[in-house]
C-alpha positions in Angstrom: 115.1 131.6 131.4 111.9 132.8 129.7 108.8 131.8 131.5 105.6 131.4 129.3 102.7 133.3 130.6 99.2 133.8 129.0 98.2 137.3 128.6 94.9 138.6 129.5 94.2 138.9 125.7 95.1 135.2 125.3 92.8 134.2 128.2 90.0 136.2 126.5 90.7 134.5 123.3 90.7 131.2 124.9 87.5 131.9 126.7 85.8 133.0 123.4 86.9 129.7 121.9 85.5 127.7 124.7 82.2 129.8 124.6 81.9 129.0 120.8 82.6 125.3 121.5 80.0 125.4 124.5 77.5 127.1 122.1 77.7 124.0 119.8 77.7 121.2 122.4 75.0 122.7 124.7 73.0 124.8 122.1 69.4 124.7 121.6 69.4 121.1 120.4 70.8 120.1 123.8 67.9 121.9 125.5 65.3 120.1 123.5 67.1 116.7 123.9 67.1 117.1 127.7 63.4 118.3 127.9 62.4 115.7 125.2 63.9 113.0 127.2 62.0 114.1 130.3 58.7 114.4 128.5 59.2 111.0 126.9 59.7 109.2 130.2 56.9 111.2 131.9 54.6 109.7 129.2 56.2 106.5 128.9 56.0 105.8 132.7 52.7 107.6 133.1 53.6 110.6 135.1 55.5 109.0 137.8 56.6 112.4 139.4 52.9 112.7 140.5 51.8 109.3 141.0 54.7 108.2 143.3 55.2 111.6 145.0 53.5 110.7 148.1 55.2 107.3 148.3 58.5 108.8 148.0 58.0 110.8 151.3 57.2 107.5 153.0 60.4 106.0 151.8 62.5 109.0 152.8 61.0 108.5 156.4 62.3 105.0 156.5 59.0 103.3 156.5 60.0 100.4 154.2 63.6 100.0 155.3 65.0 96.6 156.1 67.9 95.6 158.4 69.7 93.8 155.6 69.7 96.7 153.1 73.2 97.0 151.6 74.7 100.5 151.2 76.7 103.4 152.9 73.9 105.9 153.6 70.3 106.1 154.5 67.5 107.4 152.0 67.5 110.8 153.9 71.3 111.1 153.7 71.4 110.2 150.1 68.8 112.7 149.2 70.5 115.6 151.4 73.9 114.7 149.8 72.4 115.0 146.3 70.5 118.2 147.3 73.7 119.7 148.6 75.2 119.3 145.2 72.2 120.8 143.5 71.0 123.6 145.9 73.7 126.2 145.5 74.5 129.3 143.6 72.0 128.2 141.0 69.1 128.9 143.4 70.5 132.4 144.3 72.3 133.6 141.3 70.8 131.4 138.5 67.2 132.6 139.1 68.3 136.3 139.1 70.1 135.8 135.8 67.2 134.2 134.2 64.7 136.8 135.1 67.3 139.5 134.3 67.4 138.2 130.8 64.2 136.8 129.9 61.8 138.6 132.4 59.1 137.0 134.8 58.1 134.3 132.4 61.6 132.6 132.7 60.5 131.5 136.0 57.6 129.7 134.6 60.0 127.7 132.3 62.3 126.9 135.1 59.4 125.3 137.0 58.3 123.3 133.9 61.8 122.2 133.5 61.8 120.8 137.0 58.6 119.0 136.6 60.0 117.1 133.7 63.3 116.6 135.5 61.6 114.9 138.3 60.9 112.0 136.0 64.4 112.2 134.5 66.0 112.0 138.0 63.8 109.0 139.0 64.9 107.1 135.8 68.7 107.8 136.1 68.9 107.2 139.8 66.9 103.8 139.5 69.2 102.5 136.8 72.5 103.8 138.5 71.4 102.1 141.7 70.4 98.9 139.9 73.8 98.5 138.3 76.1 99.6 141.2 79.2 97.7 142.4 81.2 97.3 145.6 84.5 99.1 145.2 87.8 97.3 146.2 87.9 99.1 149.5 84.4 97.9 150.5 82.4 101.2 149.8 79.6 101.4 147.2 80.4 102.8 143.7 77.7 103.8 141.4 76.5 106.1 138.9 75.7 106.2 135.1 79.3 104.8 134.2 78.2 101.5 135.8 75.0 100.8 134.0 76.9 102.0 130.8 79.6 99.3 131.6 77.3 96.4 133.2 74.2 96.6 131.2 75.1 98.5 127.9 78.5 97.0 127.6 79.8 100.4 126.5 83.1 100.9 128.5 84.2 103.7 126.1 80.9 105.7 126.8 81.4 105.0 130.6 84.9 106.3 130.4 83.8 109.6 128.7 81.2 110.0 131.3 83.7 109.5 134.3 86.4 111.6 132.8 83.7 114.5 132.3 82.6 114.1 136.0 86.1 114.6 137.3 86.5 117.7 135.2 83.0 118.9 136.2 83.9 118.3 139.8 86.4 121.0 139.6 84.5 123.1 137.0 81.1 123.2 138.8 81.6 122.1 142.4 85.1 123.3 143.2 86.7 126.4 141.7 83.7 128.6 141.0 82.1 127.8 144.3 85.2 128.8 146.2 85.5 131.9 144.1 81.8 132.8 144.9 82.2 132.4 148.5 85.4 134.3 148.9 84.1 137.3 146.8 80.9 137.4 148.8 82.5 137.3 152.1 85.0 140.0 151.1 82.2 142.3 149.8 80.2 141.8 152.8 82.7 141.5 155.8 85.9 142.7 154.1 87.8 139.4 154.8 90.9 138.6 152.6 89.9 136.0 150.0 93.1 133.9 150.9 92.2 133.7 154.4 88.7 132.5 153.5 90.1 130.1 151.1 92.6 128.6 153.5 90.0 128.2 156.4 87.5 126.6 154.2 89.9 124.3 152.3 90.9 122.9 155.8 87.3 122.4 156.6 86.5 120.8 153.2 89.5 118.5 153.6 88.4 117.4 157.1 84.8 116.5 155.7 85.8 114.7 152.4 88.8 112.7 153.7 86.2 110.9 155.8 84.4 109.5 152.7 80.7 109.3 152.1 79.7 108.5 155.6 81.1 111.7 156.9 79.8 113.6 154.1 76.4 112.3 154.6 76.5 113.0 158.3 77.5 116.6 157.5 75.0 117.2 154.6 72.1 115.8 156.5 72.6 118.6 159.0 73.7 121.3 156.6 71.2 121.2 154.0 68.2 121.7 156.5 70.2 124.5 158.3 70.9 126.5 155.0 67.3 126.0 153.9 65.9 127.6 157.2 68.3 130.5 157.0 67.4 131.2 153.4 63.5 130.8 153.9 63.8 133.5 156.9 65.4 135.9 154.5 63.0 135.1 151.6 59.8 135.4 153.5 61.0 138.6 155.2 61.1 140.1 151.7 57.9 138.6 150.5 55.8 139.8 153.6 57.3 143.1 153.4 56.3 143.6 149.8 53.1 141.5 150.1 51.1 143.9 147.9 53.4 143.0 145.0 53.2 139.1 145.4 50.0 138.5 143.4 51.0 141.0 140.4 54.5 139.1 140.3 52.6 135.7 140.2 50.4 137.0 137.4 53.4 138.2 135.4 55.1 134.8 135.6 52.3 133.2 133.8 50.8 136.1 131.6 54.1 136.8 130.0 54.8 133.2 129.0 53.3 133.5 125.3 53.7 137.4 124.8 57.2 138.0 126.2 57.9 140.7 129.0 57.3 144.4 128.0 60.0 146.9 128.8 59.4 148.4 132.3 61.6 150.4 134.5 65.2 149.8 133.5 64.4 146.4 131.7 64.4 146.8 128.0 62.1 143.8 127.3 62.4 140.1 127.1 61.1 137.9 124.2 59.4 134.6 124.4 62.5 132.9 122.9 64.7 134.4 125.7 62.5 133.5 128.5 62.3 129.9 127.4 65.8 129.5 126.7 67.3 131.1 129.9 64.6 129.6 132.0 65.2 126.1 130.8 69.0 126.6 131.0 68.9 128.0 134.4 66.4 125.3 135.6 68.8 122.5 134.4 71.8 124.3 135.9 70.0 124.4 139.2 68.6 120.8 139.6 71.0 118.8 137.4 68.2 116.4 136.2 69.7 114.3 133.5 73.3 115.3 134.2 74.1 112.0 136.0 75.6 113.7 139.0 72.9 112.8 141.7 72.6 109.1 140.8 76.2 108.7 142.1 75.3 109.8 145.5 71.9 107.8 145.6 73.7 104.7 144.6 75.4 104.7 148.1 71.8 104.5 149.7 70.8 101.5 151.7 68.0 99.8 149.5 67.0 96.5 148.4 65.1 97.8 145.6 66.6 100.5 143.2 63.1 101.9 142.3 62.6 103.0 145.9 65.8 105.0 145.8 64.7 106.4 142.2 61.4 107.6 143.9 63.4 109.5 146.5 65.1 111.3 143.9 61.9 112.6 142.5 61.9 115.0 145.3 65.1 116.8 144.5 64.0 119.0 141.5 60.7 119.7 143.4 62.6 121.1 146.5 65.4 122.7 144.6 63.7 124.3 141.7 59.8 124.3 142.3 60.2 125.4 145.9 63.4 127.2 146.4 63.9 128.7 142.9 60.3 129.8 142.8 60.6 131.4 146.2 63.7 133.2 145.0 61.9 134.4 141.7 59.1 135.9 143.9 61.4 137.8 146.2 63.0 139.4 143.1 59.9 140.3 141.4 57.9 141.5 144.5 60.8 143.6 145.7 61.0 145.4 142.4 64.8 145.2 142.1 64.8 143.0 138.9 63.7 146.2 136.7 65.3 148.8 138.9 68.6 150.6 138.0 70.9 150.5 141.1 74.2 152.0 141.7 77.0 149.5 141.1 80.6 149.0 139.8 80.3 147.9 136.2 81.6 144.5 135.1 83.8 144.4 131.9 82.0 141.5 130.4 78.7 143.0 130.8 79.6 146.4 129.3 79.2 147.6 125.7 79.5 151.0 124.0 77.0 152.0 121.2 77.8 154.9 118.7 74.9 157.0 119.5 72.8 158.5 122.1 69.7 156.5 123.0 66.8 157.9 125.1 64.8 155.6 127.3 61.8 157.9 127.2 61.7 157.3 123.4 59.7 154.4 122.4 61.5 154.0 119.2 64.9 153.9 120.9 63.7 151.4 123.5 62.4 149.0 120.6 65.9 149.4 118.9 67.7 148.5 122.1 65.3 145.5 123.0 65.8 144.0 119.5 69.5 144.5 119.7 69.7 142.7 123.2 67.5 139.9 121.6 70.2 139.4 119.0 67.9 140.0 116.0 69.2 143.3 114.8 72.2 144.6 116.2 72.7 148.5 116.7 76.2 149.9 115.6 78.9 149.6 118.3 81.7 152.2 118.8 85.3 151.8 117.9 87.8 154.6 118.8 88.7 156.6 121.9 86.6 157.9 124.7 87.6 161.1 126.1 87.1 161.4 130.0 87.3 164.6 131.8 87.1 164.4 135.6 85.4 161.2 135.4 82.7 162.2 132.7 82.6 160.6 129.3 82.3 163.6 126.8 81.6 161.6 123.7 78.2 161.4 122.3 77.8 157.5 123.0 75.7 155.2 125.0 76.9 152.5 127.5 74.9 149.3 127.8 75.6 147.6 131.0 73.7 144.3 132.4 71.3 144.6 129.5 70.3 148.2 130.4 71.0 151.8 129.5 73.5 153.0 131.9 73.0 156.2 133.8 75.2 158.7 136.0 78.3 157.1 134.8 81.6 158.1 136.4 85.2 156.9 135.6 87.6 156.2 138.3 91.3 155.3 138.7 92.4 154.1 142.2 89.4 155.8 143.7 89.9 159.2 142.1 88.1 160.6 139.1 89.8 159.8 135.9 90.8 162.1 133.2 92.2 160.8 129.9 91.4 158.5 127.0 89.7 154.9 127.0 90.5 152.7 124.0 87.3 151.0 122.6 87.3 148.1 120.0 84.1 146.9 118.7 82.2 148.2 121.6 84.4 146.8 124.2 86.7 149.0 126.5 90.2 148.3 127.1 90.6 149.1 130.7 93.9 150.7 131.9 95.2 149.4 135.1 93.1 150.0 138.1 90.4 152.0 136.1 86.9 151.2 137.0 83.3 152.6 135.8 80.4 153.1 138.1 76.9 154.1 137.6 73.3 153.1 137.5 72.1 150.0 135.7 70.4 146.9 136.1 72.1 144.1 138.1 72.0 140.3 137.9 73.0 137.0 139.6 73.9 137.0 143.3 74.3 140.9 143.6 70.7 141.3 142.4 69.3 138.7 144.9 71.4 140.6 147.5 69.7 143.8 146.7 66.3 142.0 147.0 66.9 140.7 150.4 67.7 144.3 151.6 64.0 145.3 150.8 62.4 143.6 153.8 62.0 144.0 157.4 65.7 143.0 158.0 66.9 146.3 155.9 70.5 146.2 154.9 71.0 143.2 157.4 69.2 141.1 154.6 72.4 141.2 152.7 74.0 138.8 155.4 71.4 136.3 154.6 72.7 136.0 151.0 76.4 135.9 152.3 75.7 133.3 154.8 73.3 131.4 152.2 76.0 131.6 149.6 78.6 130.3 152.0 76.6 127.4 153.0 75.1 126.5 149.5 78.4 126.9 147.7 80.3 124.9 150.4 77.9 121.9 150.4 77.9 121.9 146.6 81.8 121.4 146.9 81.3 118.7 149.4 78.9 116.7 147.2 81.0 117.0 144.0 84.1 115.9 145.8 82.2 112.6 146.3 81.0 112.6 142.6 84.6 113.1 141.5 86.2 110.4 143.8 83.5 107.9 142.5 84.4 108.7 139.0 88.1 108.3 139.9 87.4 105.0 141.5 85.9 103.9 138.1 88.7 105.2 136.1 91.8 104.1 138.1 90.4 102.3 141.2 90.3 103.4 144.9 93.9 103.9 144.9 93.6 107.3 143.0 90.9 108.7 145.5 93.4 110.1 148.1 95.2 112.0 145.3 92.1 113.3 143.9 91.1 114.6 147.2 94.3 116.3 147.9 94.2 118.1 144.4 90.5 119.0 145.1 91.3 120.7 148.4 94.2 122.6 146.9 92.2 123.7 144.0 89.5 125.1 146.4 92.1 127.1 148.2 93.7 128.7 145.1 90.4 129.4 143.5 89.3 131.8 146.3 91.6 134.5 145.0 91.9 133.5 141.3 89.9 134.4 138.4 87.5 131.5 137.5 85.8 132.9 134.3 87.3 130.2 132.0 86.4 127.6 134.6 82.7 128.5 134.4 82.9 128.3 130.6 84.6 125.1 130.9 81.9 123.8 133.3 79.2 124.3 130.8 81.1 122.0 128.3 81.8 119.3 130.9 78.1 119.3 132.1 77.0 118.6 128.6 79.6 115.9 128.2 78.1 114.2 131.3 74.5 114.7 130.3 74.6 113.7 126.6 75.8 110.0 127.2 73.6 109.8 130.4 70.3 110.7 128.5 71.5 108.5 125.5 72.1 105.6 127.9 68.7 105.9 129.7 66.9 106.0 126.5 68.4 102.7 125.4 67.2 101.2 128.7 63.8 102.3 128.7 62.4 98.9 128.6 64.7 97.7 131.3 63.4 100.8 133.3 59.6 100.0 132.7 60.2 96.4 133.7 62.1 97.3 137.0 59.1 99.5 137.9 56.5 96.8 137.3 58.3 94.3 139.3 58.7 96.7 142.0 55.0 97.1 142.5 54.3 93.5 142.2 57.0 92.7 144.8 55.7 95.5 147.0 52.1 94.3 146.8 53.1 90.8 147.8 55.2 92.0 150.8 53.3 95.0 152.1 49.8 94.5 150.9 49.5 98.4 150.5 49.2 98.6 146.8 45.6 99.6 146.9 46.5 102.7 148.9 49.2 103.8 146.1 48.8 105.3 142.9 49.7 102.2 140.8 48.1 100.1 138.2 47.3 96.5 139.6 46.6 94.9 136.3 49.4 93.8 134.1 47.7 95.2 130.9 47.6 98.7 132.7 51.3 98.6 133.7 52.8 96.3 131.1 
């Protein structure tokens, strides 16, 4: 019997198709739609992310809690559960990727995205909490699908959102996270990915089978722990390179409207690249507008949905304004972001150009910079590369990780390779067990790992990243398991949750030793399919949102008599 099996070439084709689809669904219009929604509500609600910030901390501390509040978790547990879903690989790898592509200014746009996202989170969490339900098993079920069904009467839209949430639970919170953990642990400690996957899958199953109460108990301890571990490593880098901190901060703001000039191995970054990458990574990191965090917050004990919305204001601030900024300063102050470092070249980051380029030649640098921006492509190579004892003898240039590669060596099973490599349209067709090493820029988590070595801890700093990735990615998997099971509850009822959890744990194990490139691409599509209906829904409910906020302050003033201490408008004409 013949068994159908996708070839590597077919997988690449499928990935290319998904990338194209992702480009249409979550292209520039999507970025402006998301930012525009945040800006609209910021103005419409008169900058709630600033006016209610102090009040949000009081709520988290439980100052206004009541014994009769209905829900499954406390405000703090809901916050840490939501943070465990957002604080993850985006804070370690996402910031590094944004700076790698767009330069220091990309960090500025990540911060701006977070500030607007604070308002978006406030709105989506408030509305989701307001229209939550009690599931048939007695647990609280909430999220954007419930306001779409109960208020907008758009069950079809709610079903699309819930379906996308289930897919995104695997594409965002499960498979890539498991693969990232296993790869990092193998690189640092040499542990077999299957063993890592098996151990963590058992632990994951133990946590999520217990439902939201056990999840909340774990995340309220795990999130502060991983924050402390990461902060120790980051400040060790910053203080070790203290003389570079001020110049790094200056570069973040000075390059915003001019773009980042070529420096070191960095070939330059345009204003447009800094903007798009900064916004894109910022959104990936804090998930404002995606509709995921409202599912966690809907379970919180609260008699007023606005109070839980205010708690959510803190999420993008902690996740992006604090943690991502800290990561960015470690990358910039350590100098690794524009330094060529010895590494194994990744196939997807490698392209062969038809001629030799010289980094000391300003004209060549300009050509390569424009090529990377996509405005005017340089000719790519097609043909055979002749390799003699690891050295490529053709007069070509290799671009790896957006930099001109140096000291290139070709290996096969650890030995210097001699033979030919076939190249089609700039992409090398690698024979079995052939790898290429050399000096080039790095990005994502390997770049952050290098930065953490440039500290008082020396090479031991890399263990901070390995432990950080383990805690961050594992906590993300925990949070997304809950998002997925609430979506399953909406679609088929509580009876389907146990089956979802079993498949979720199994997928977490298998992904530890399976290529998840296509999953990451699919993740981008499912994120957009969650975000678009969510933004559409909250815009339709803008008046409902304003009325809910107004009523909250009126009731608060009557009950607590503290309105004069808070940044609110007491006159109806001012708050409408």
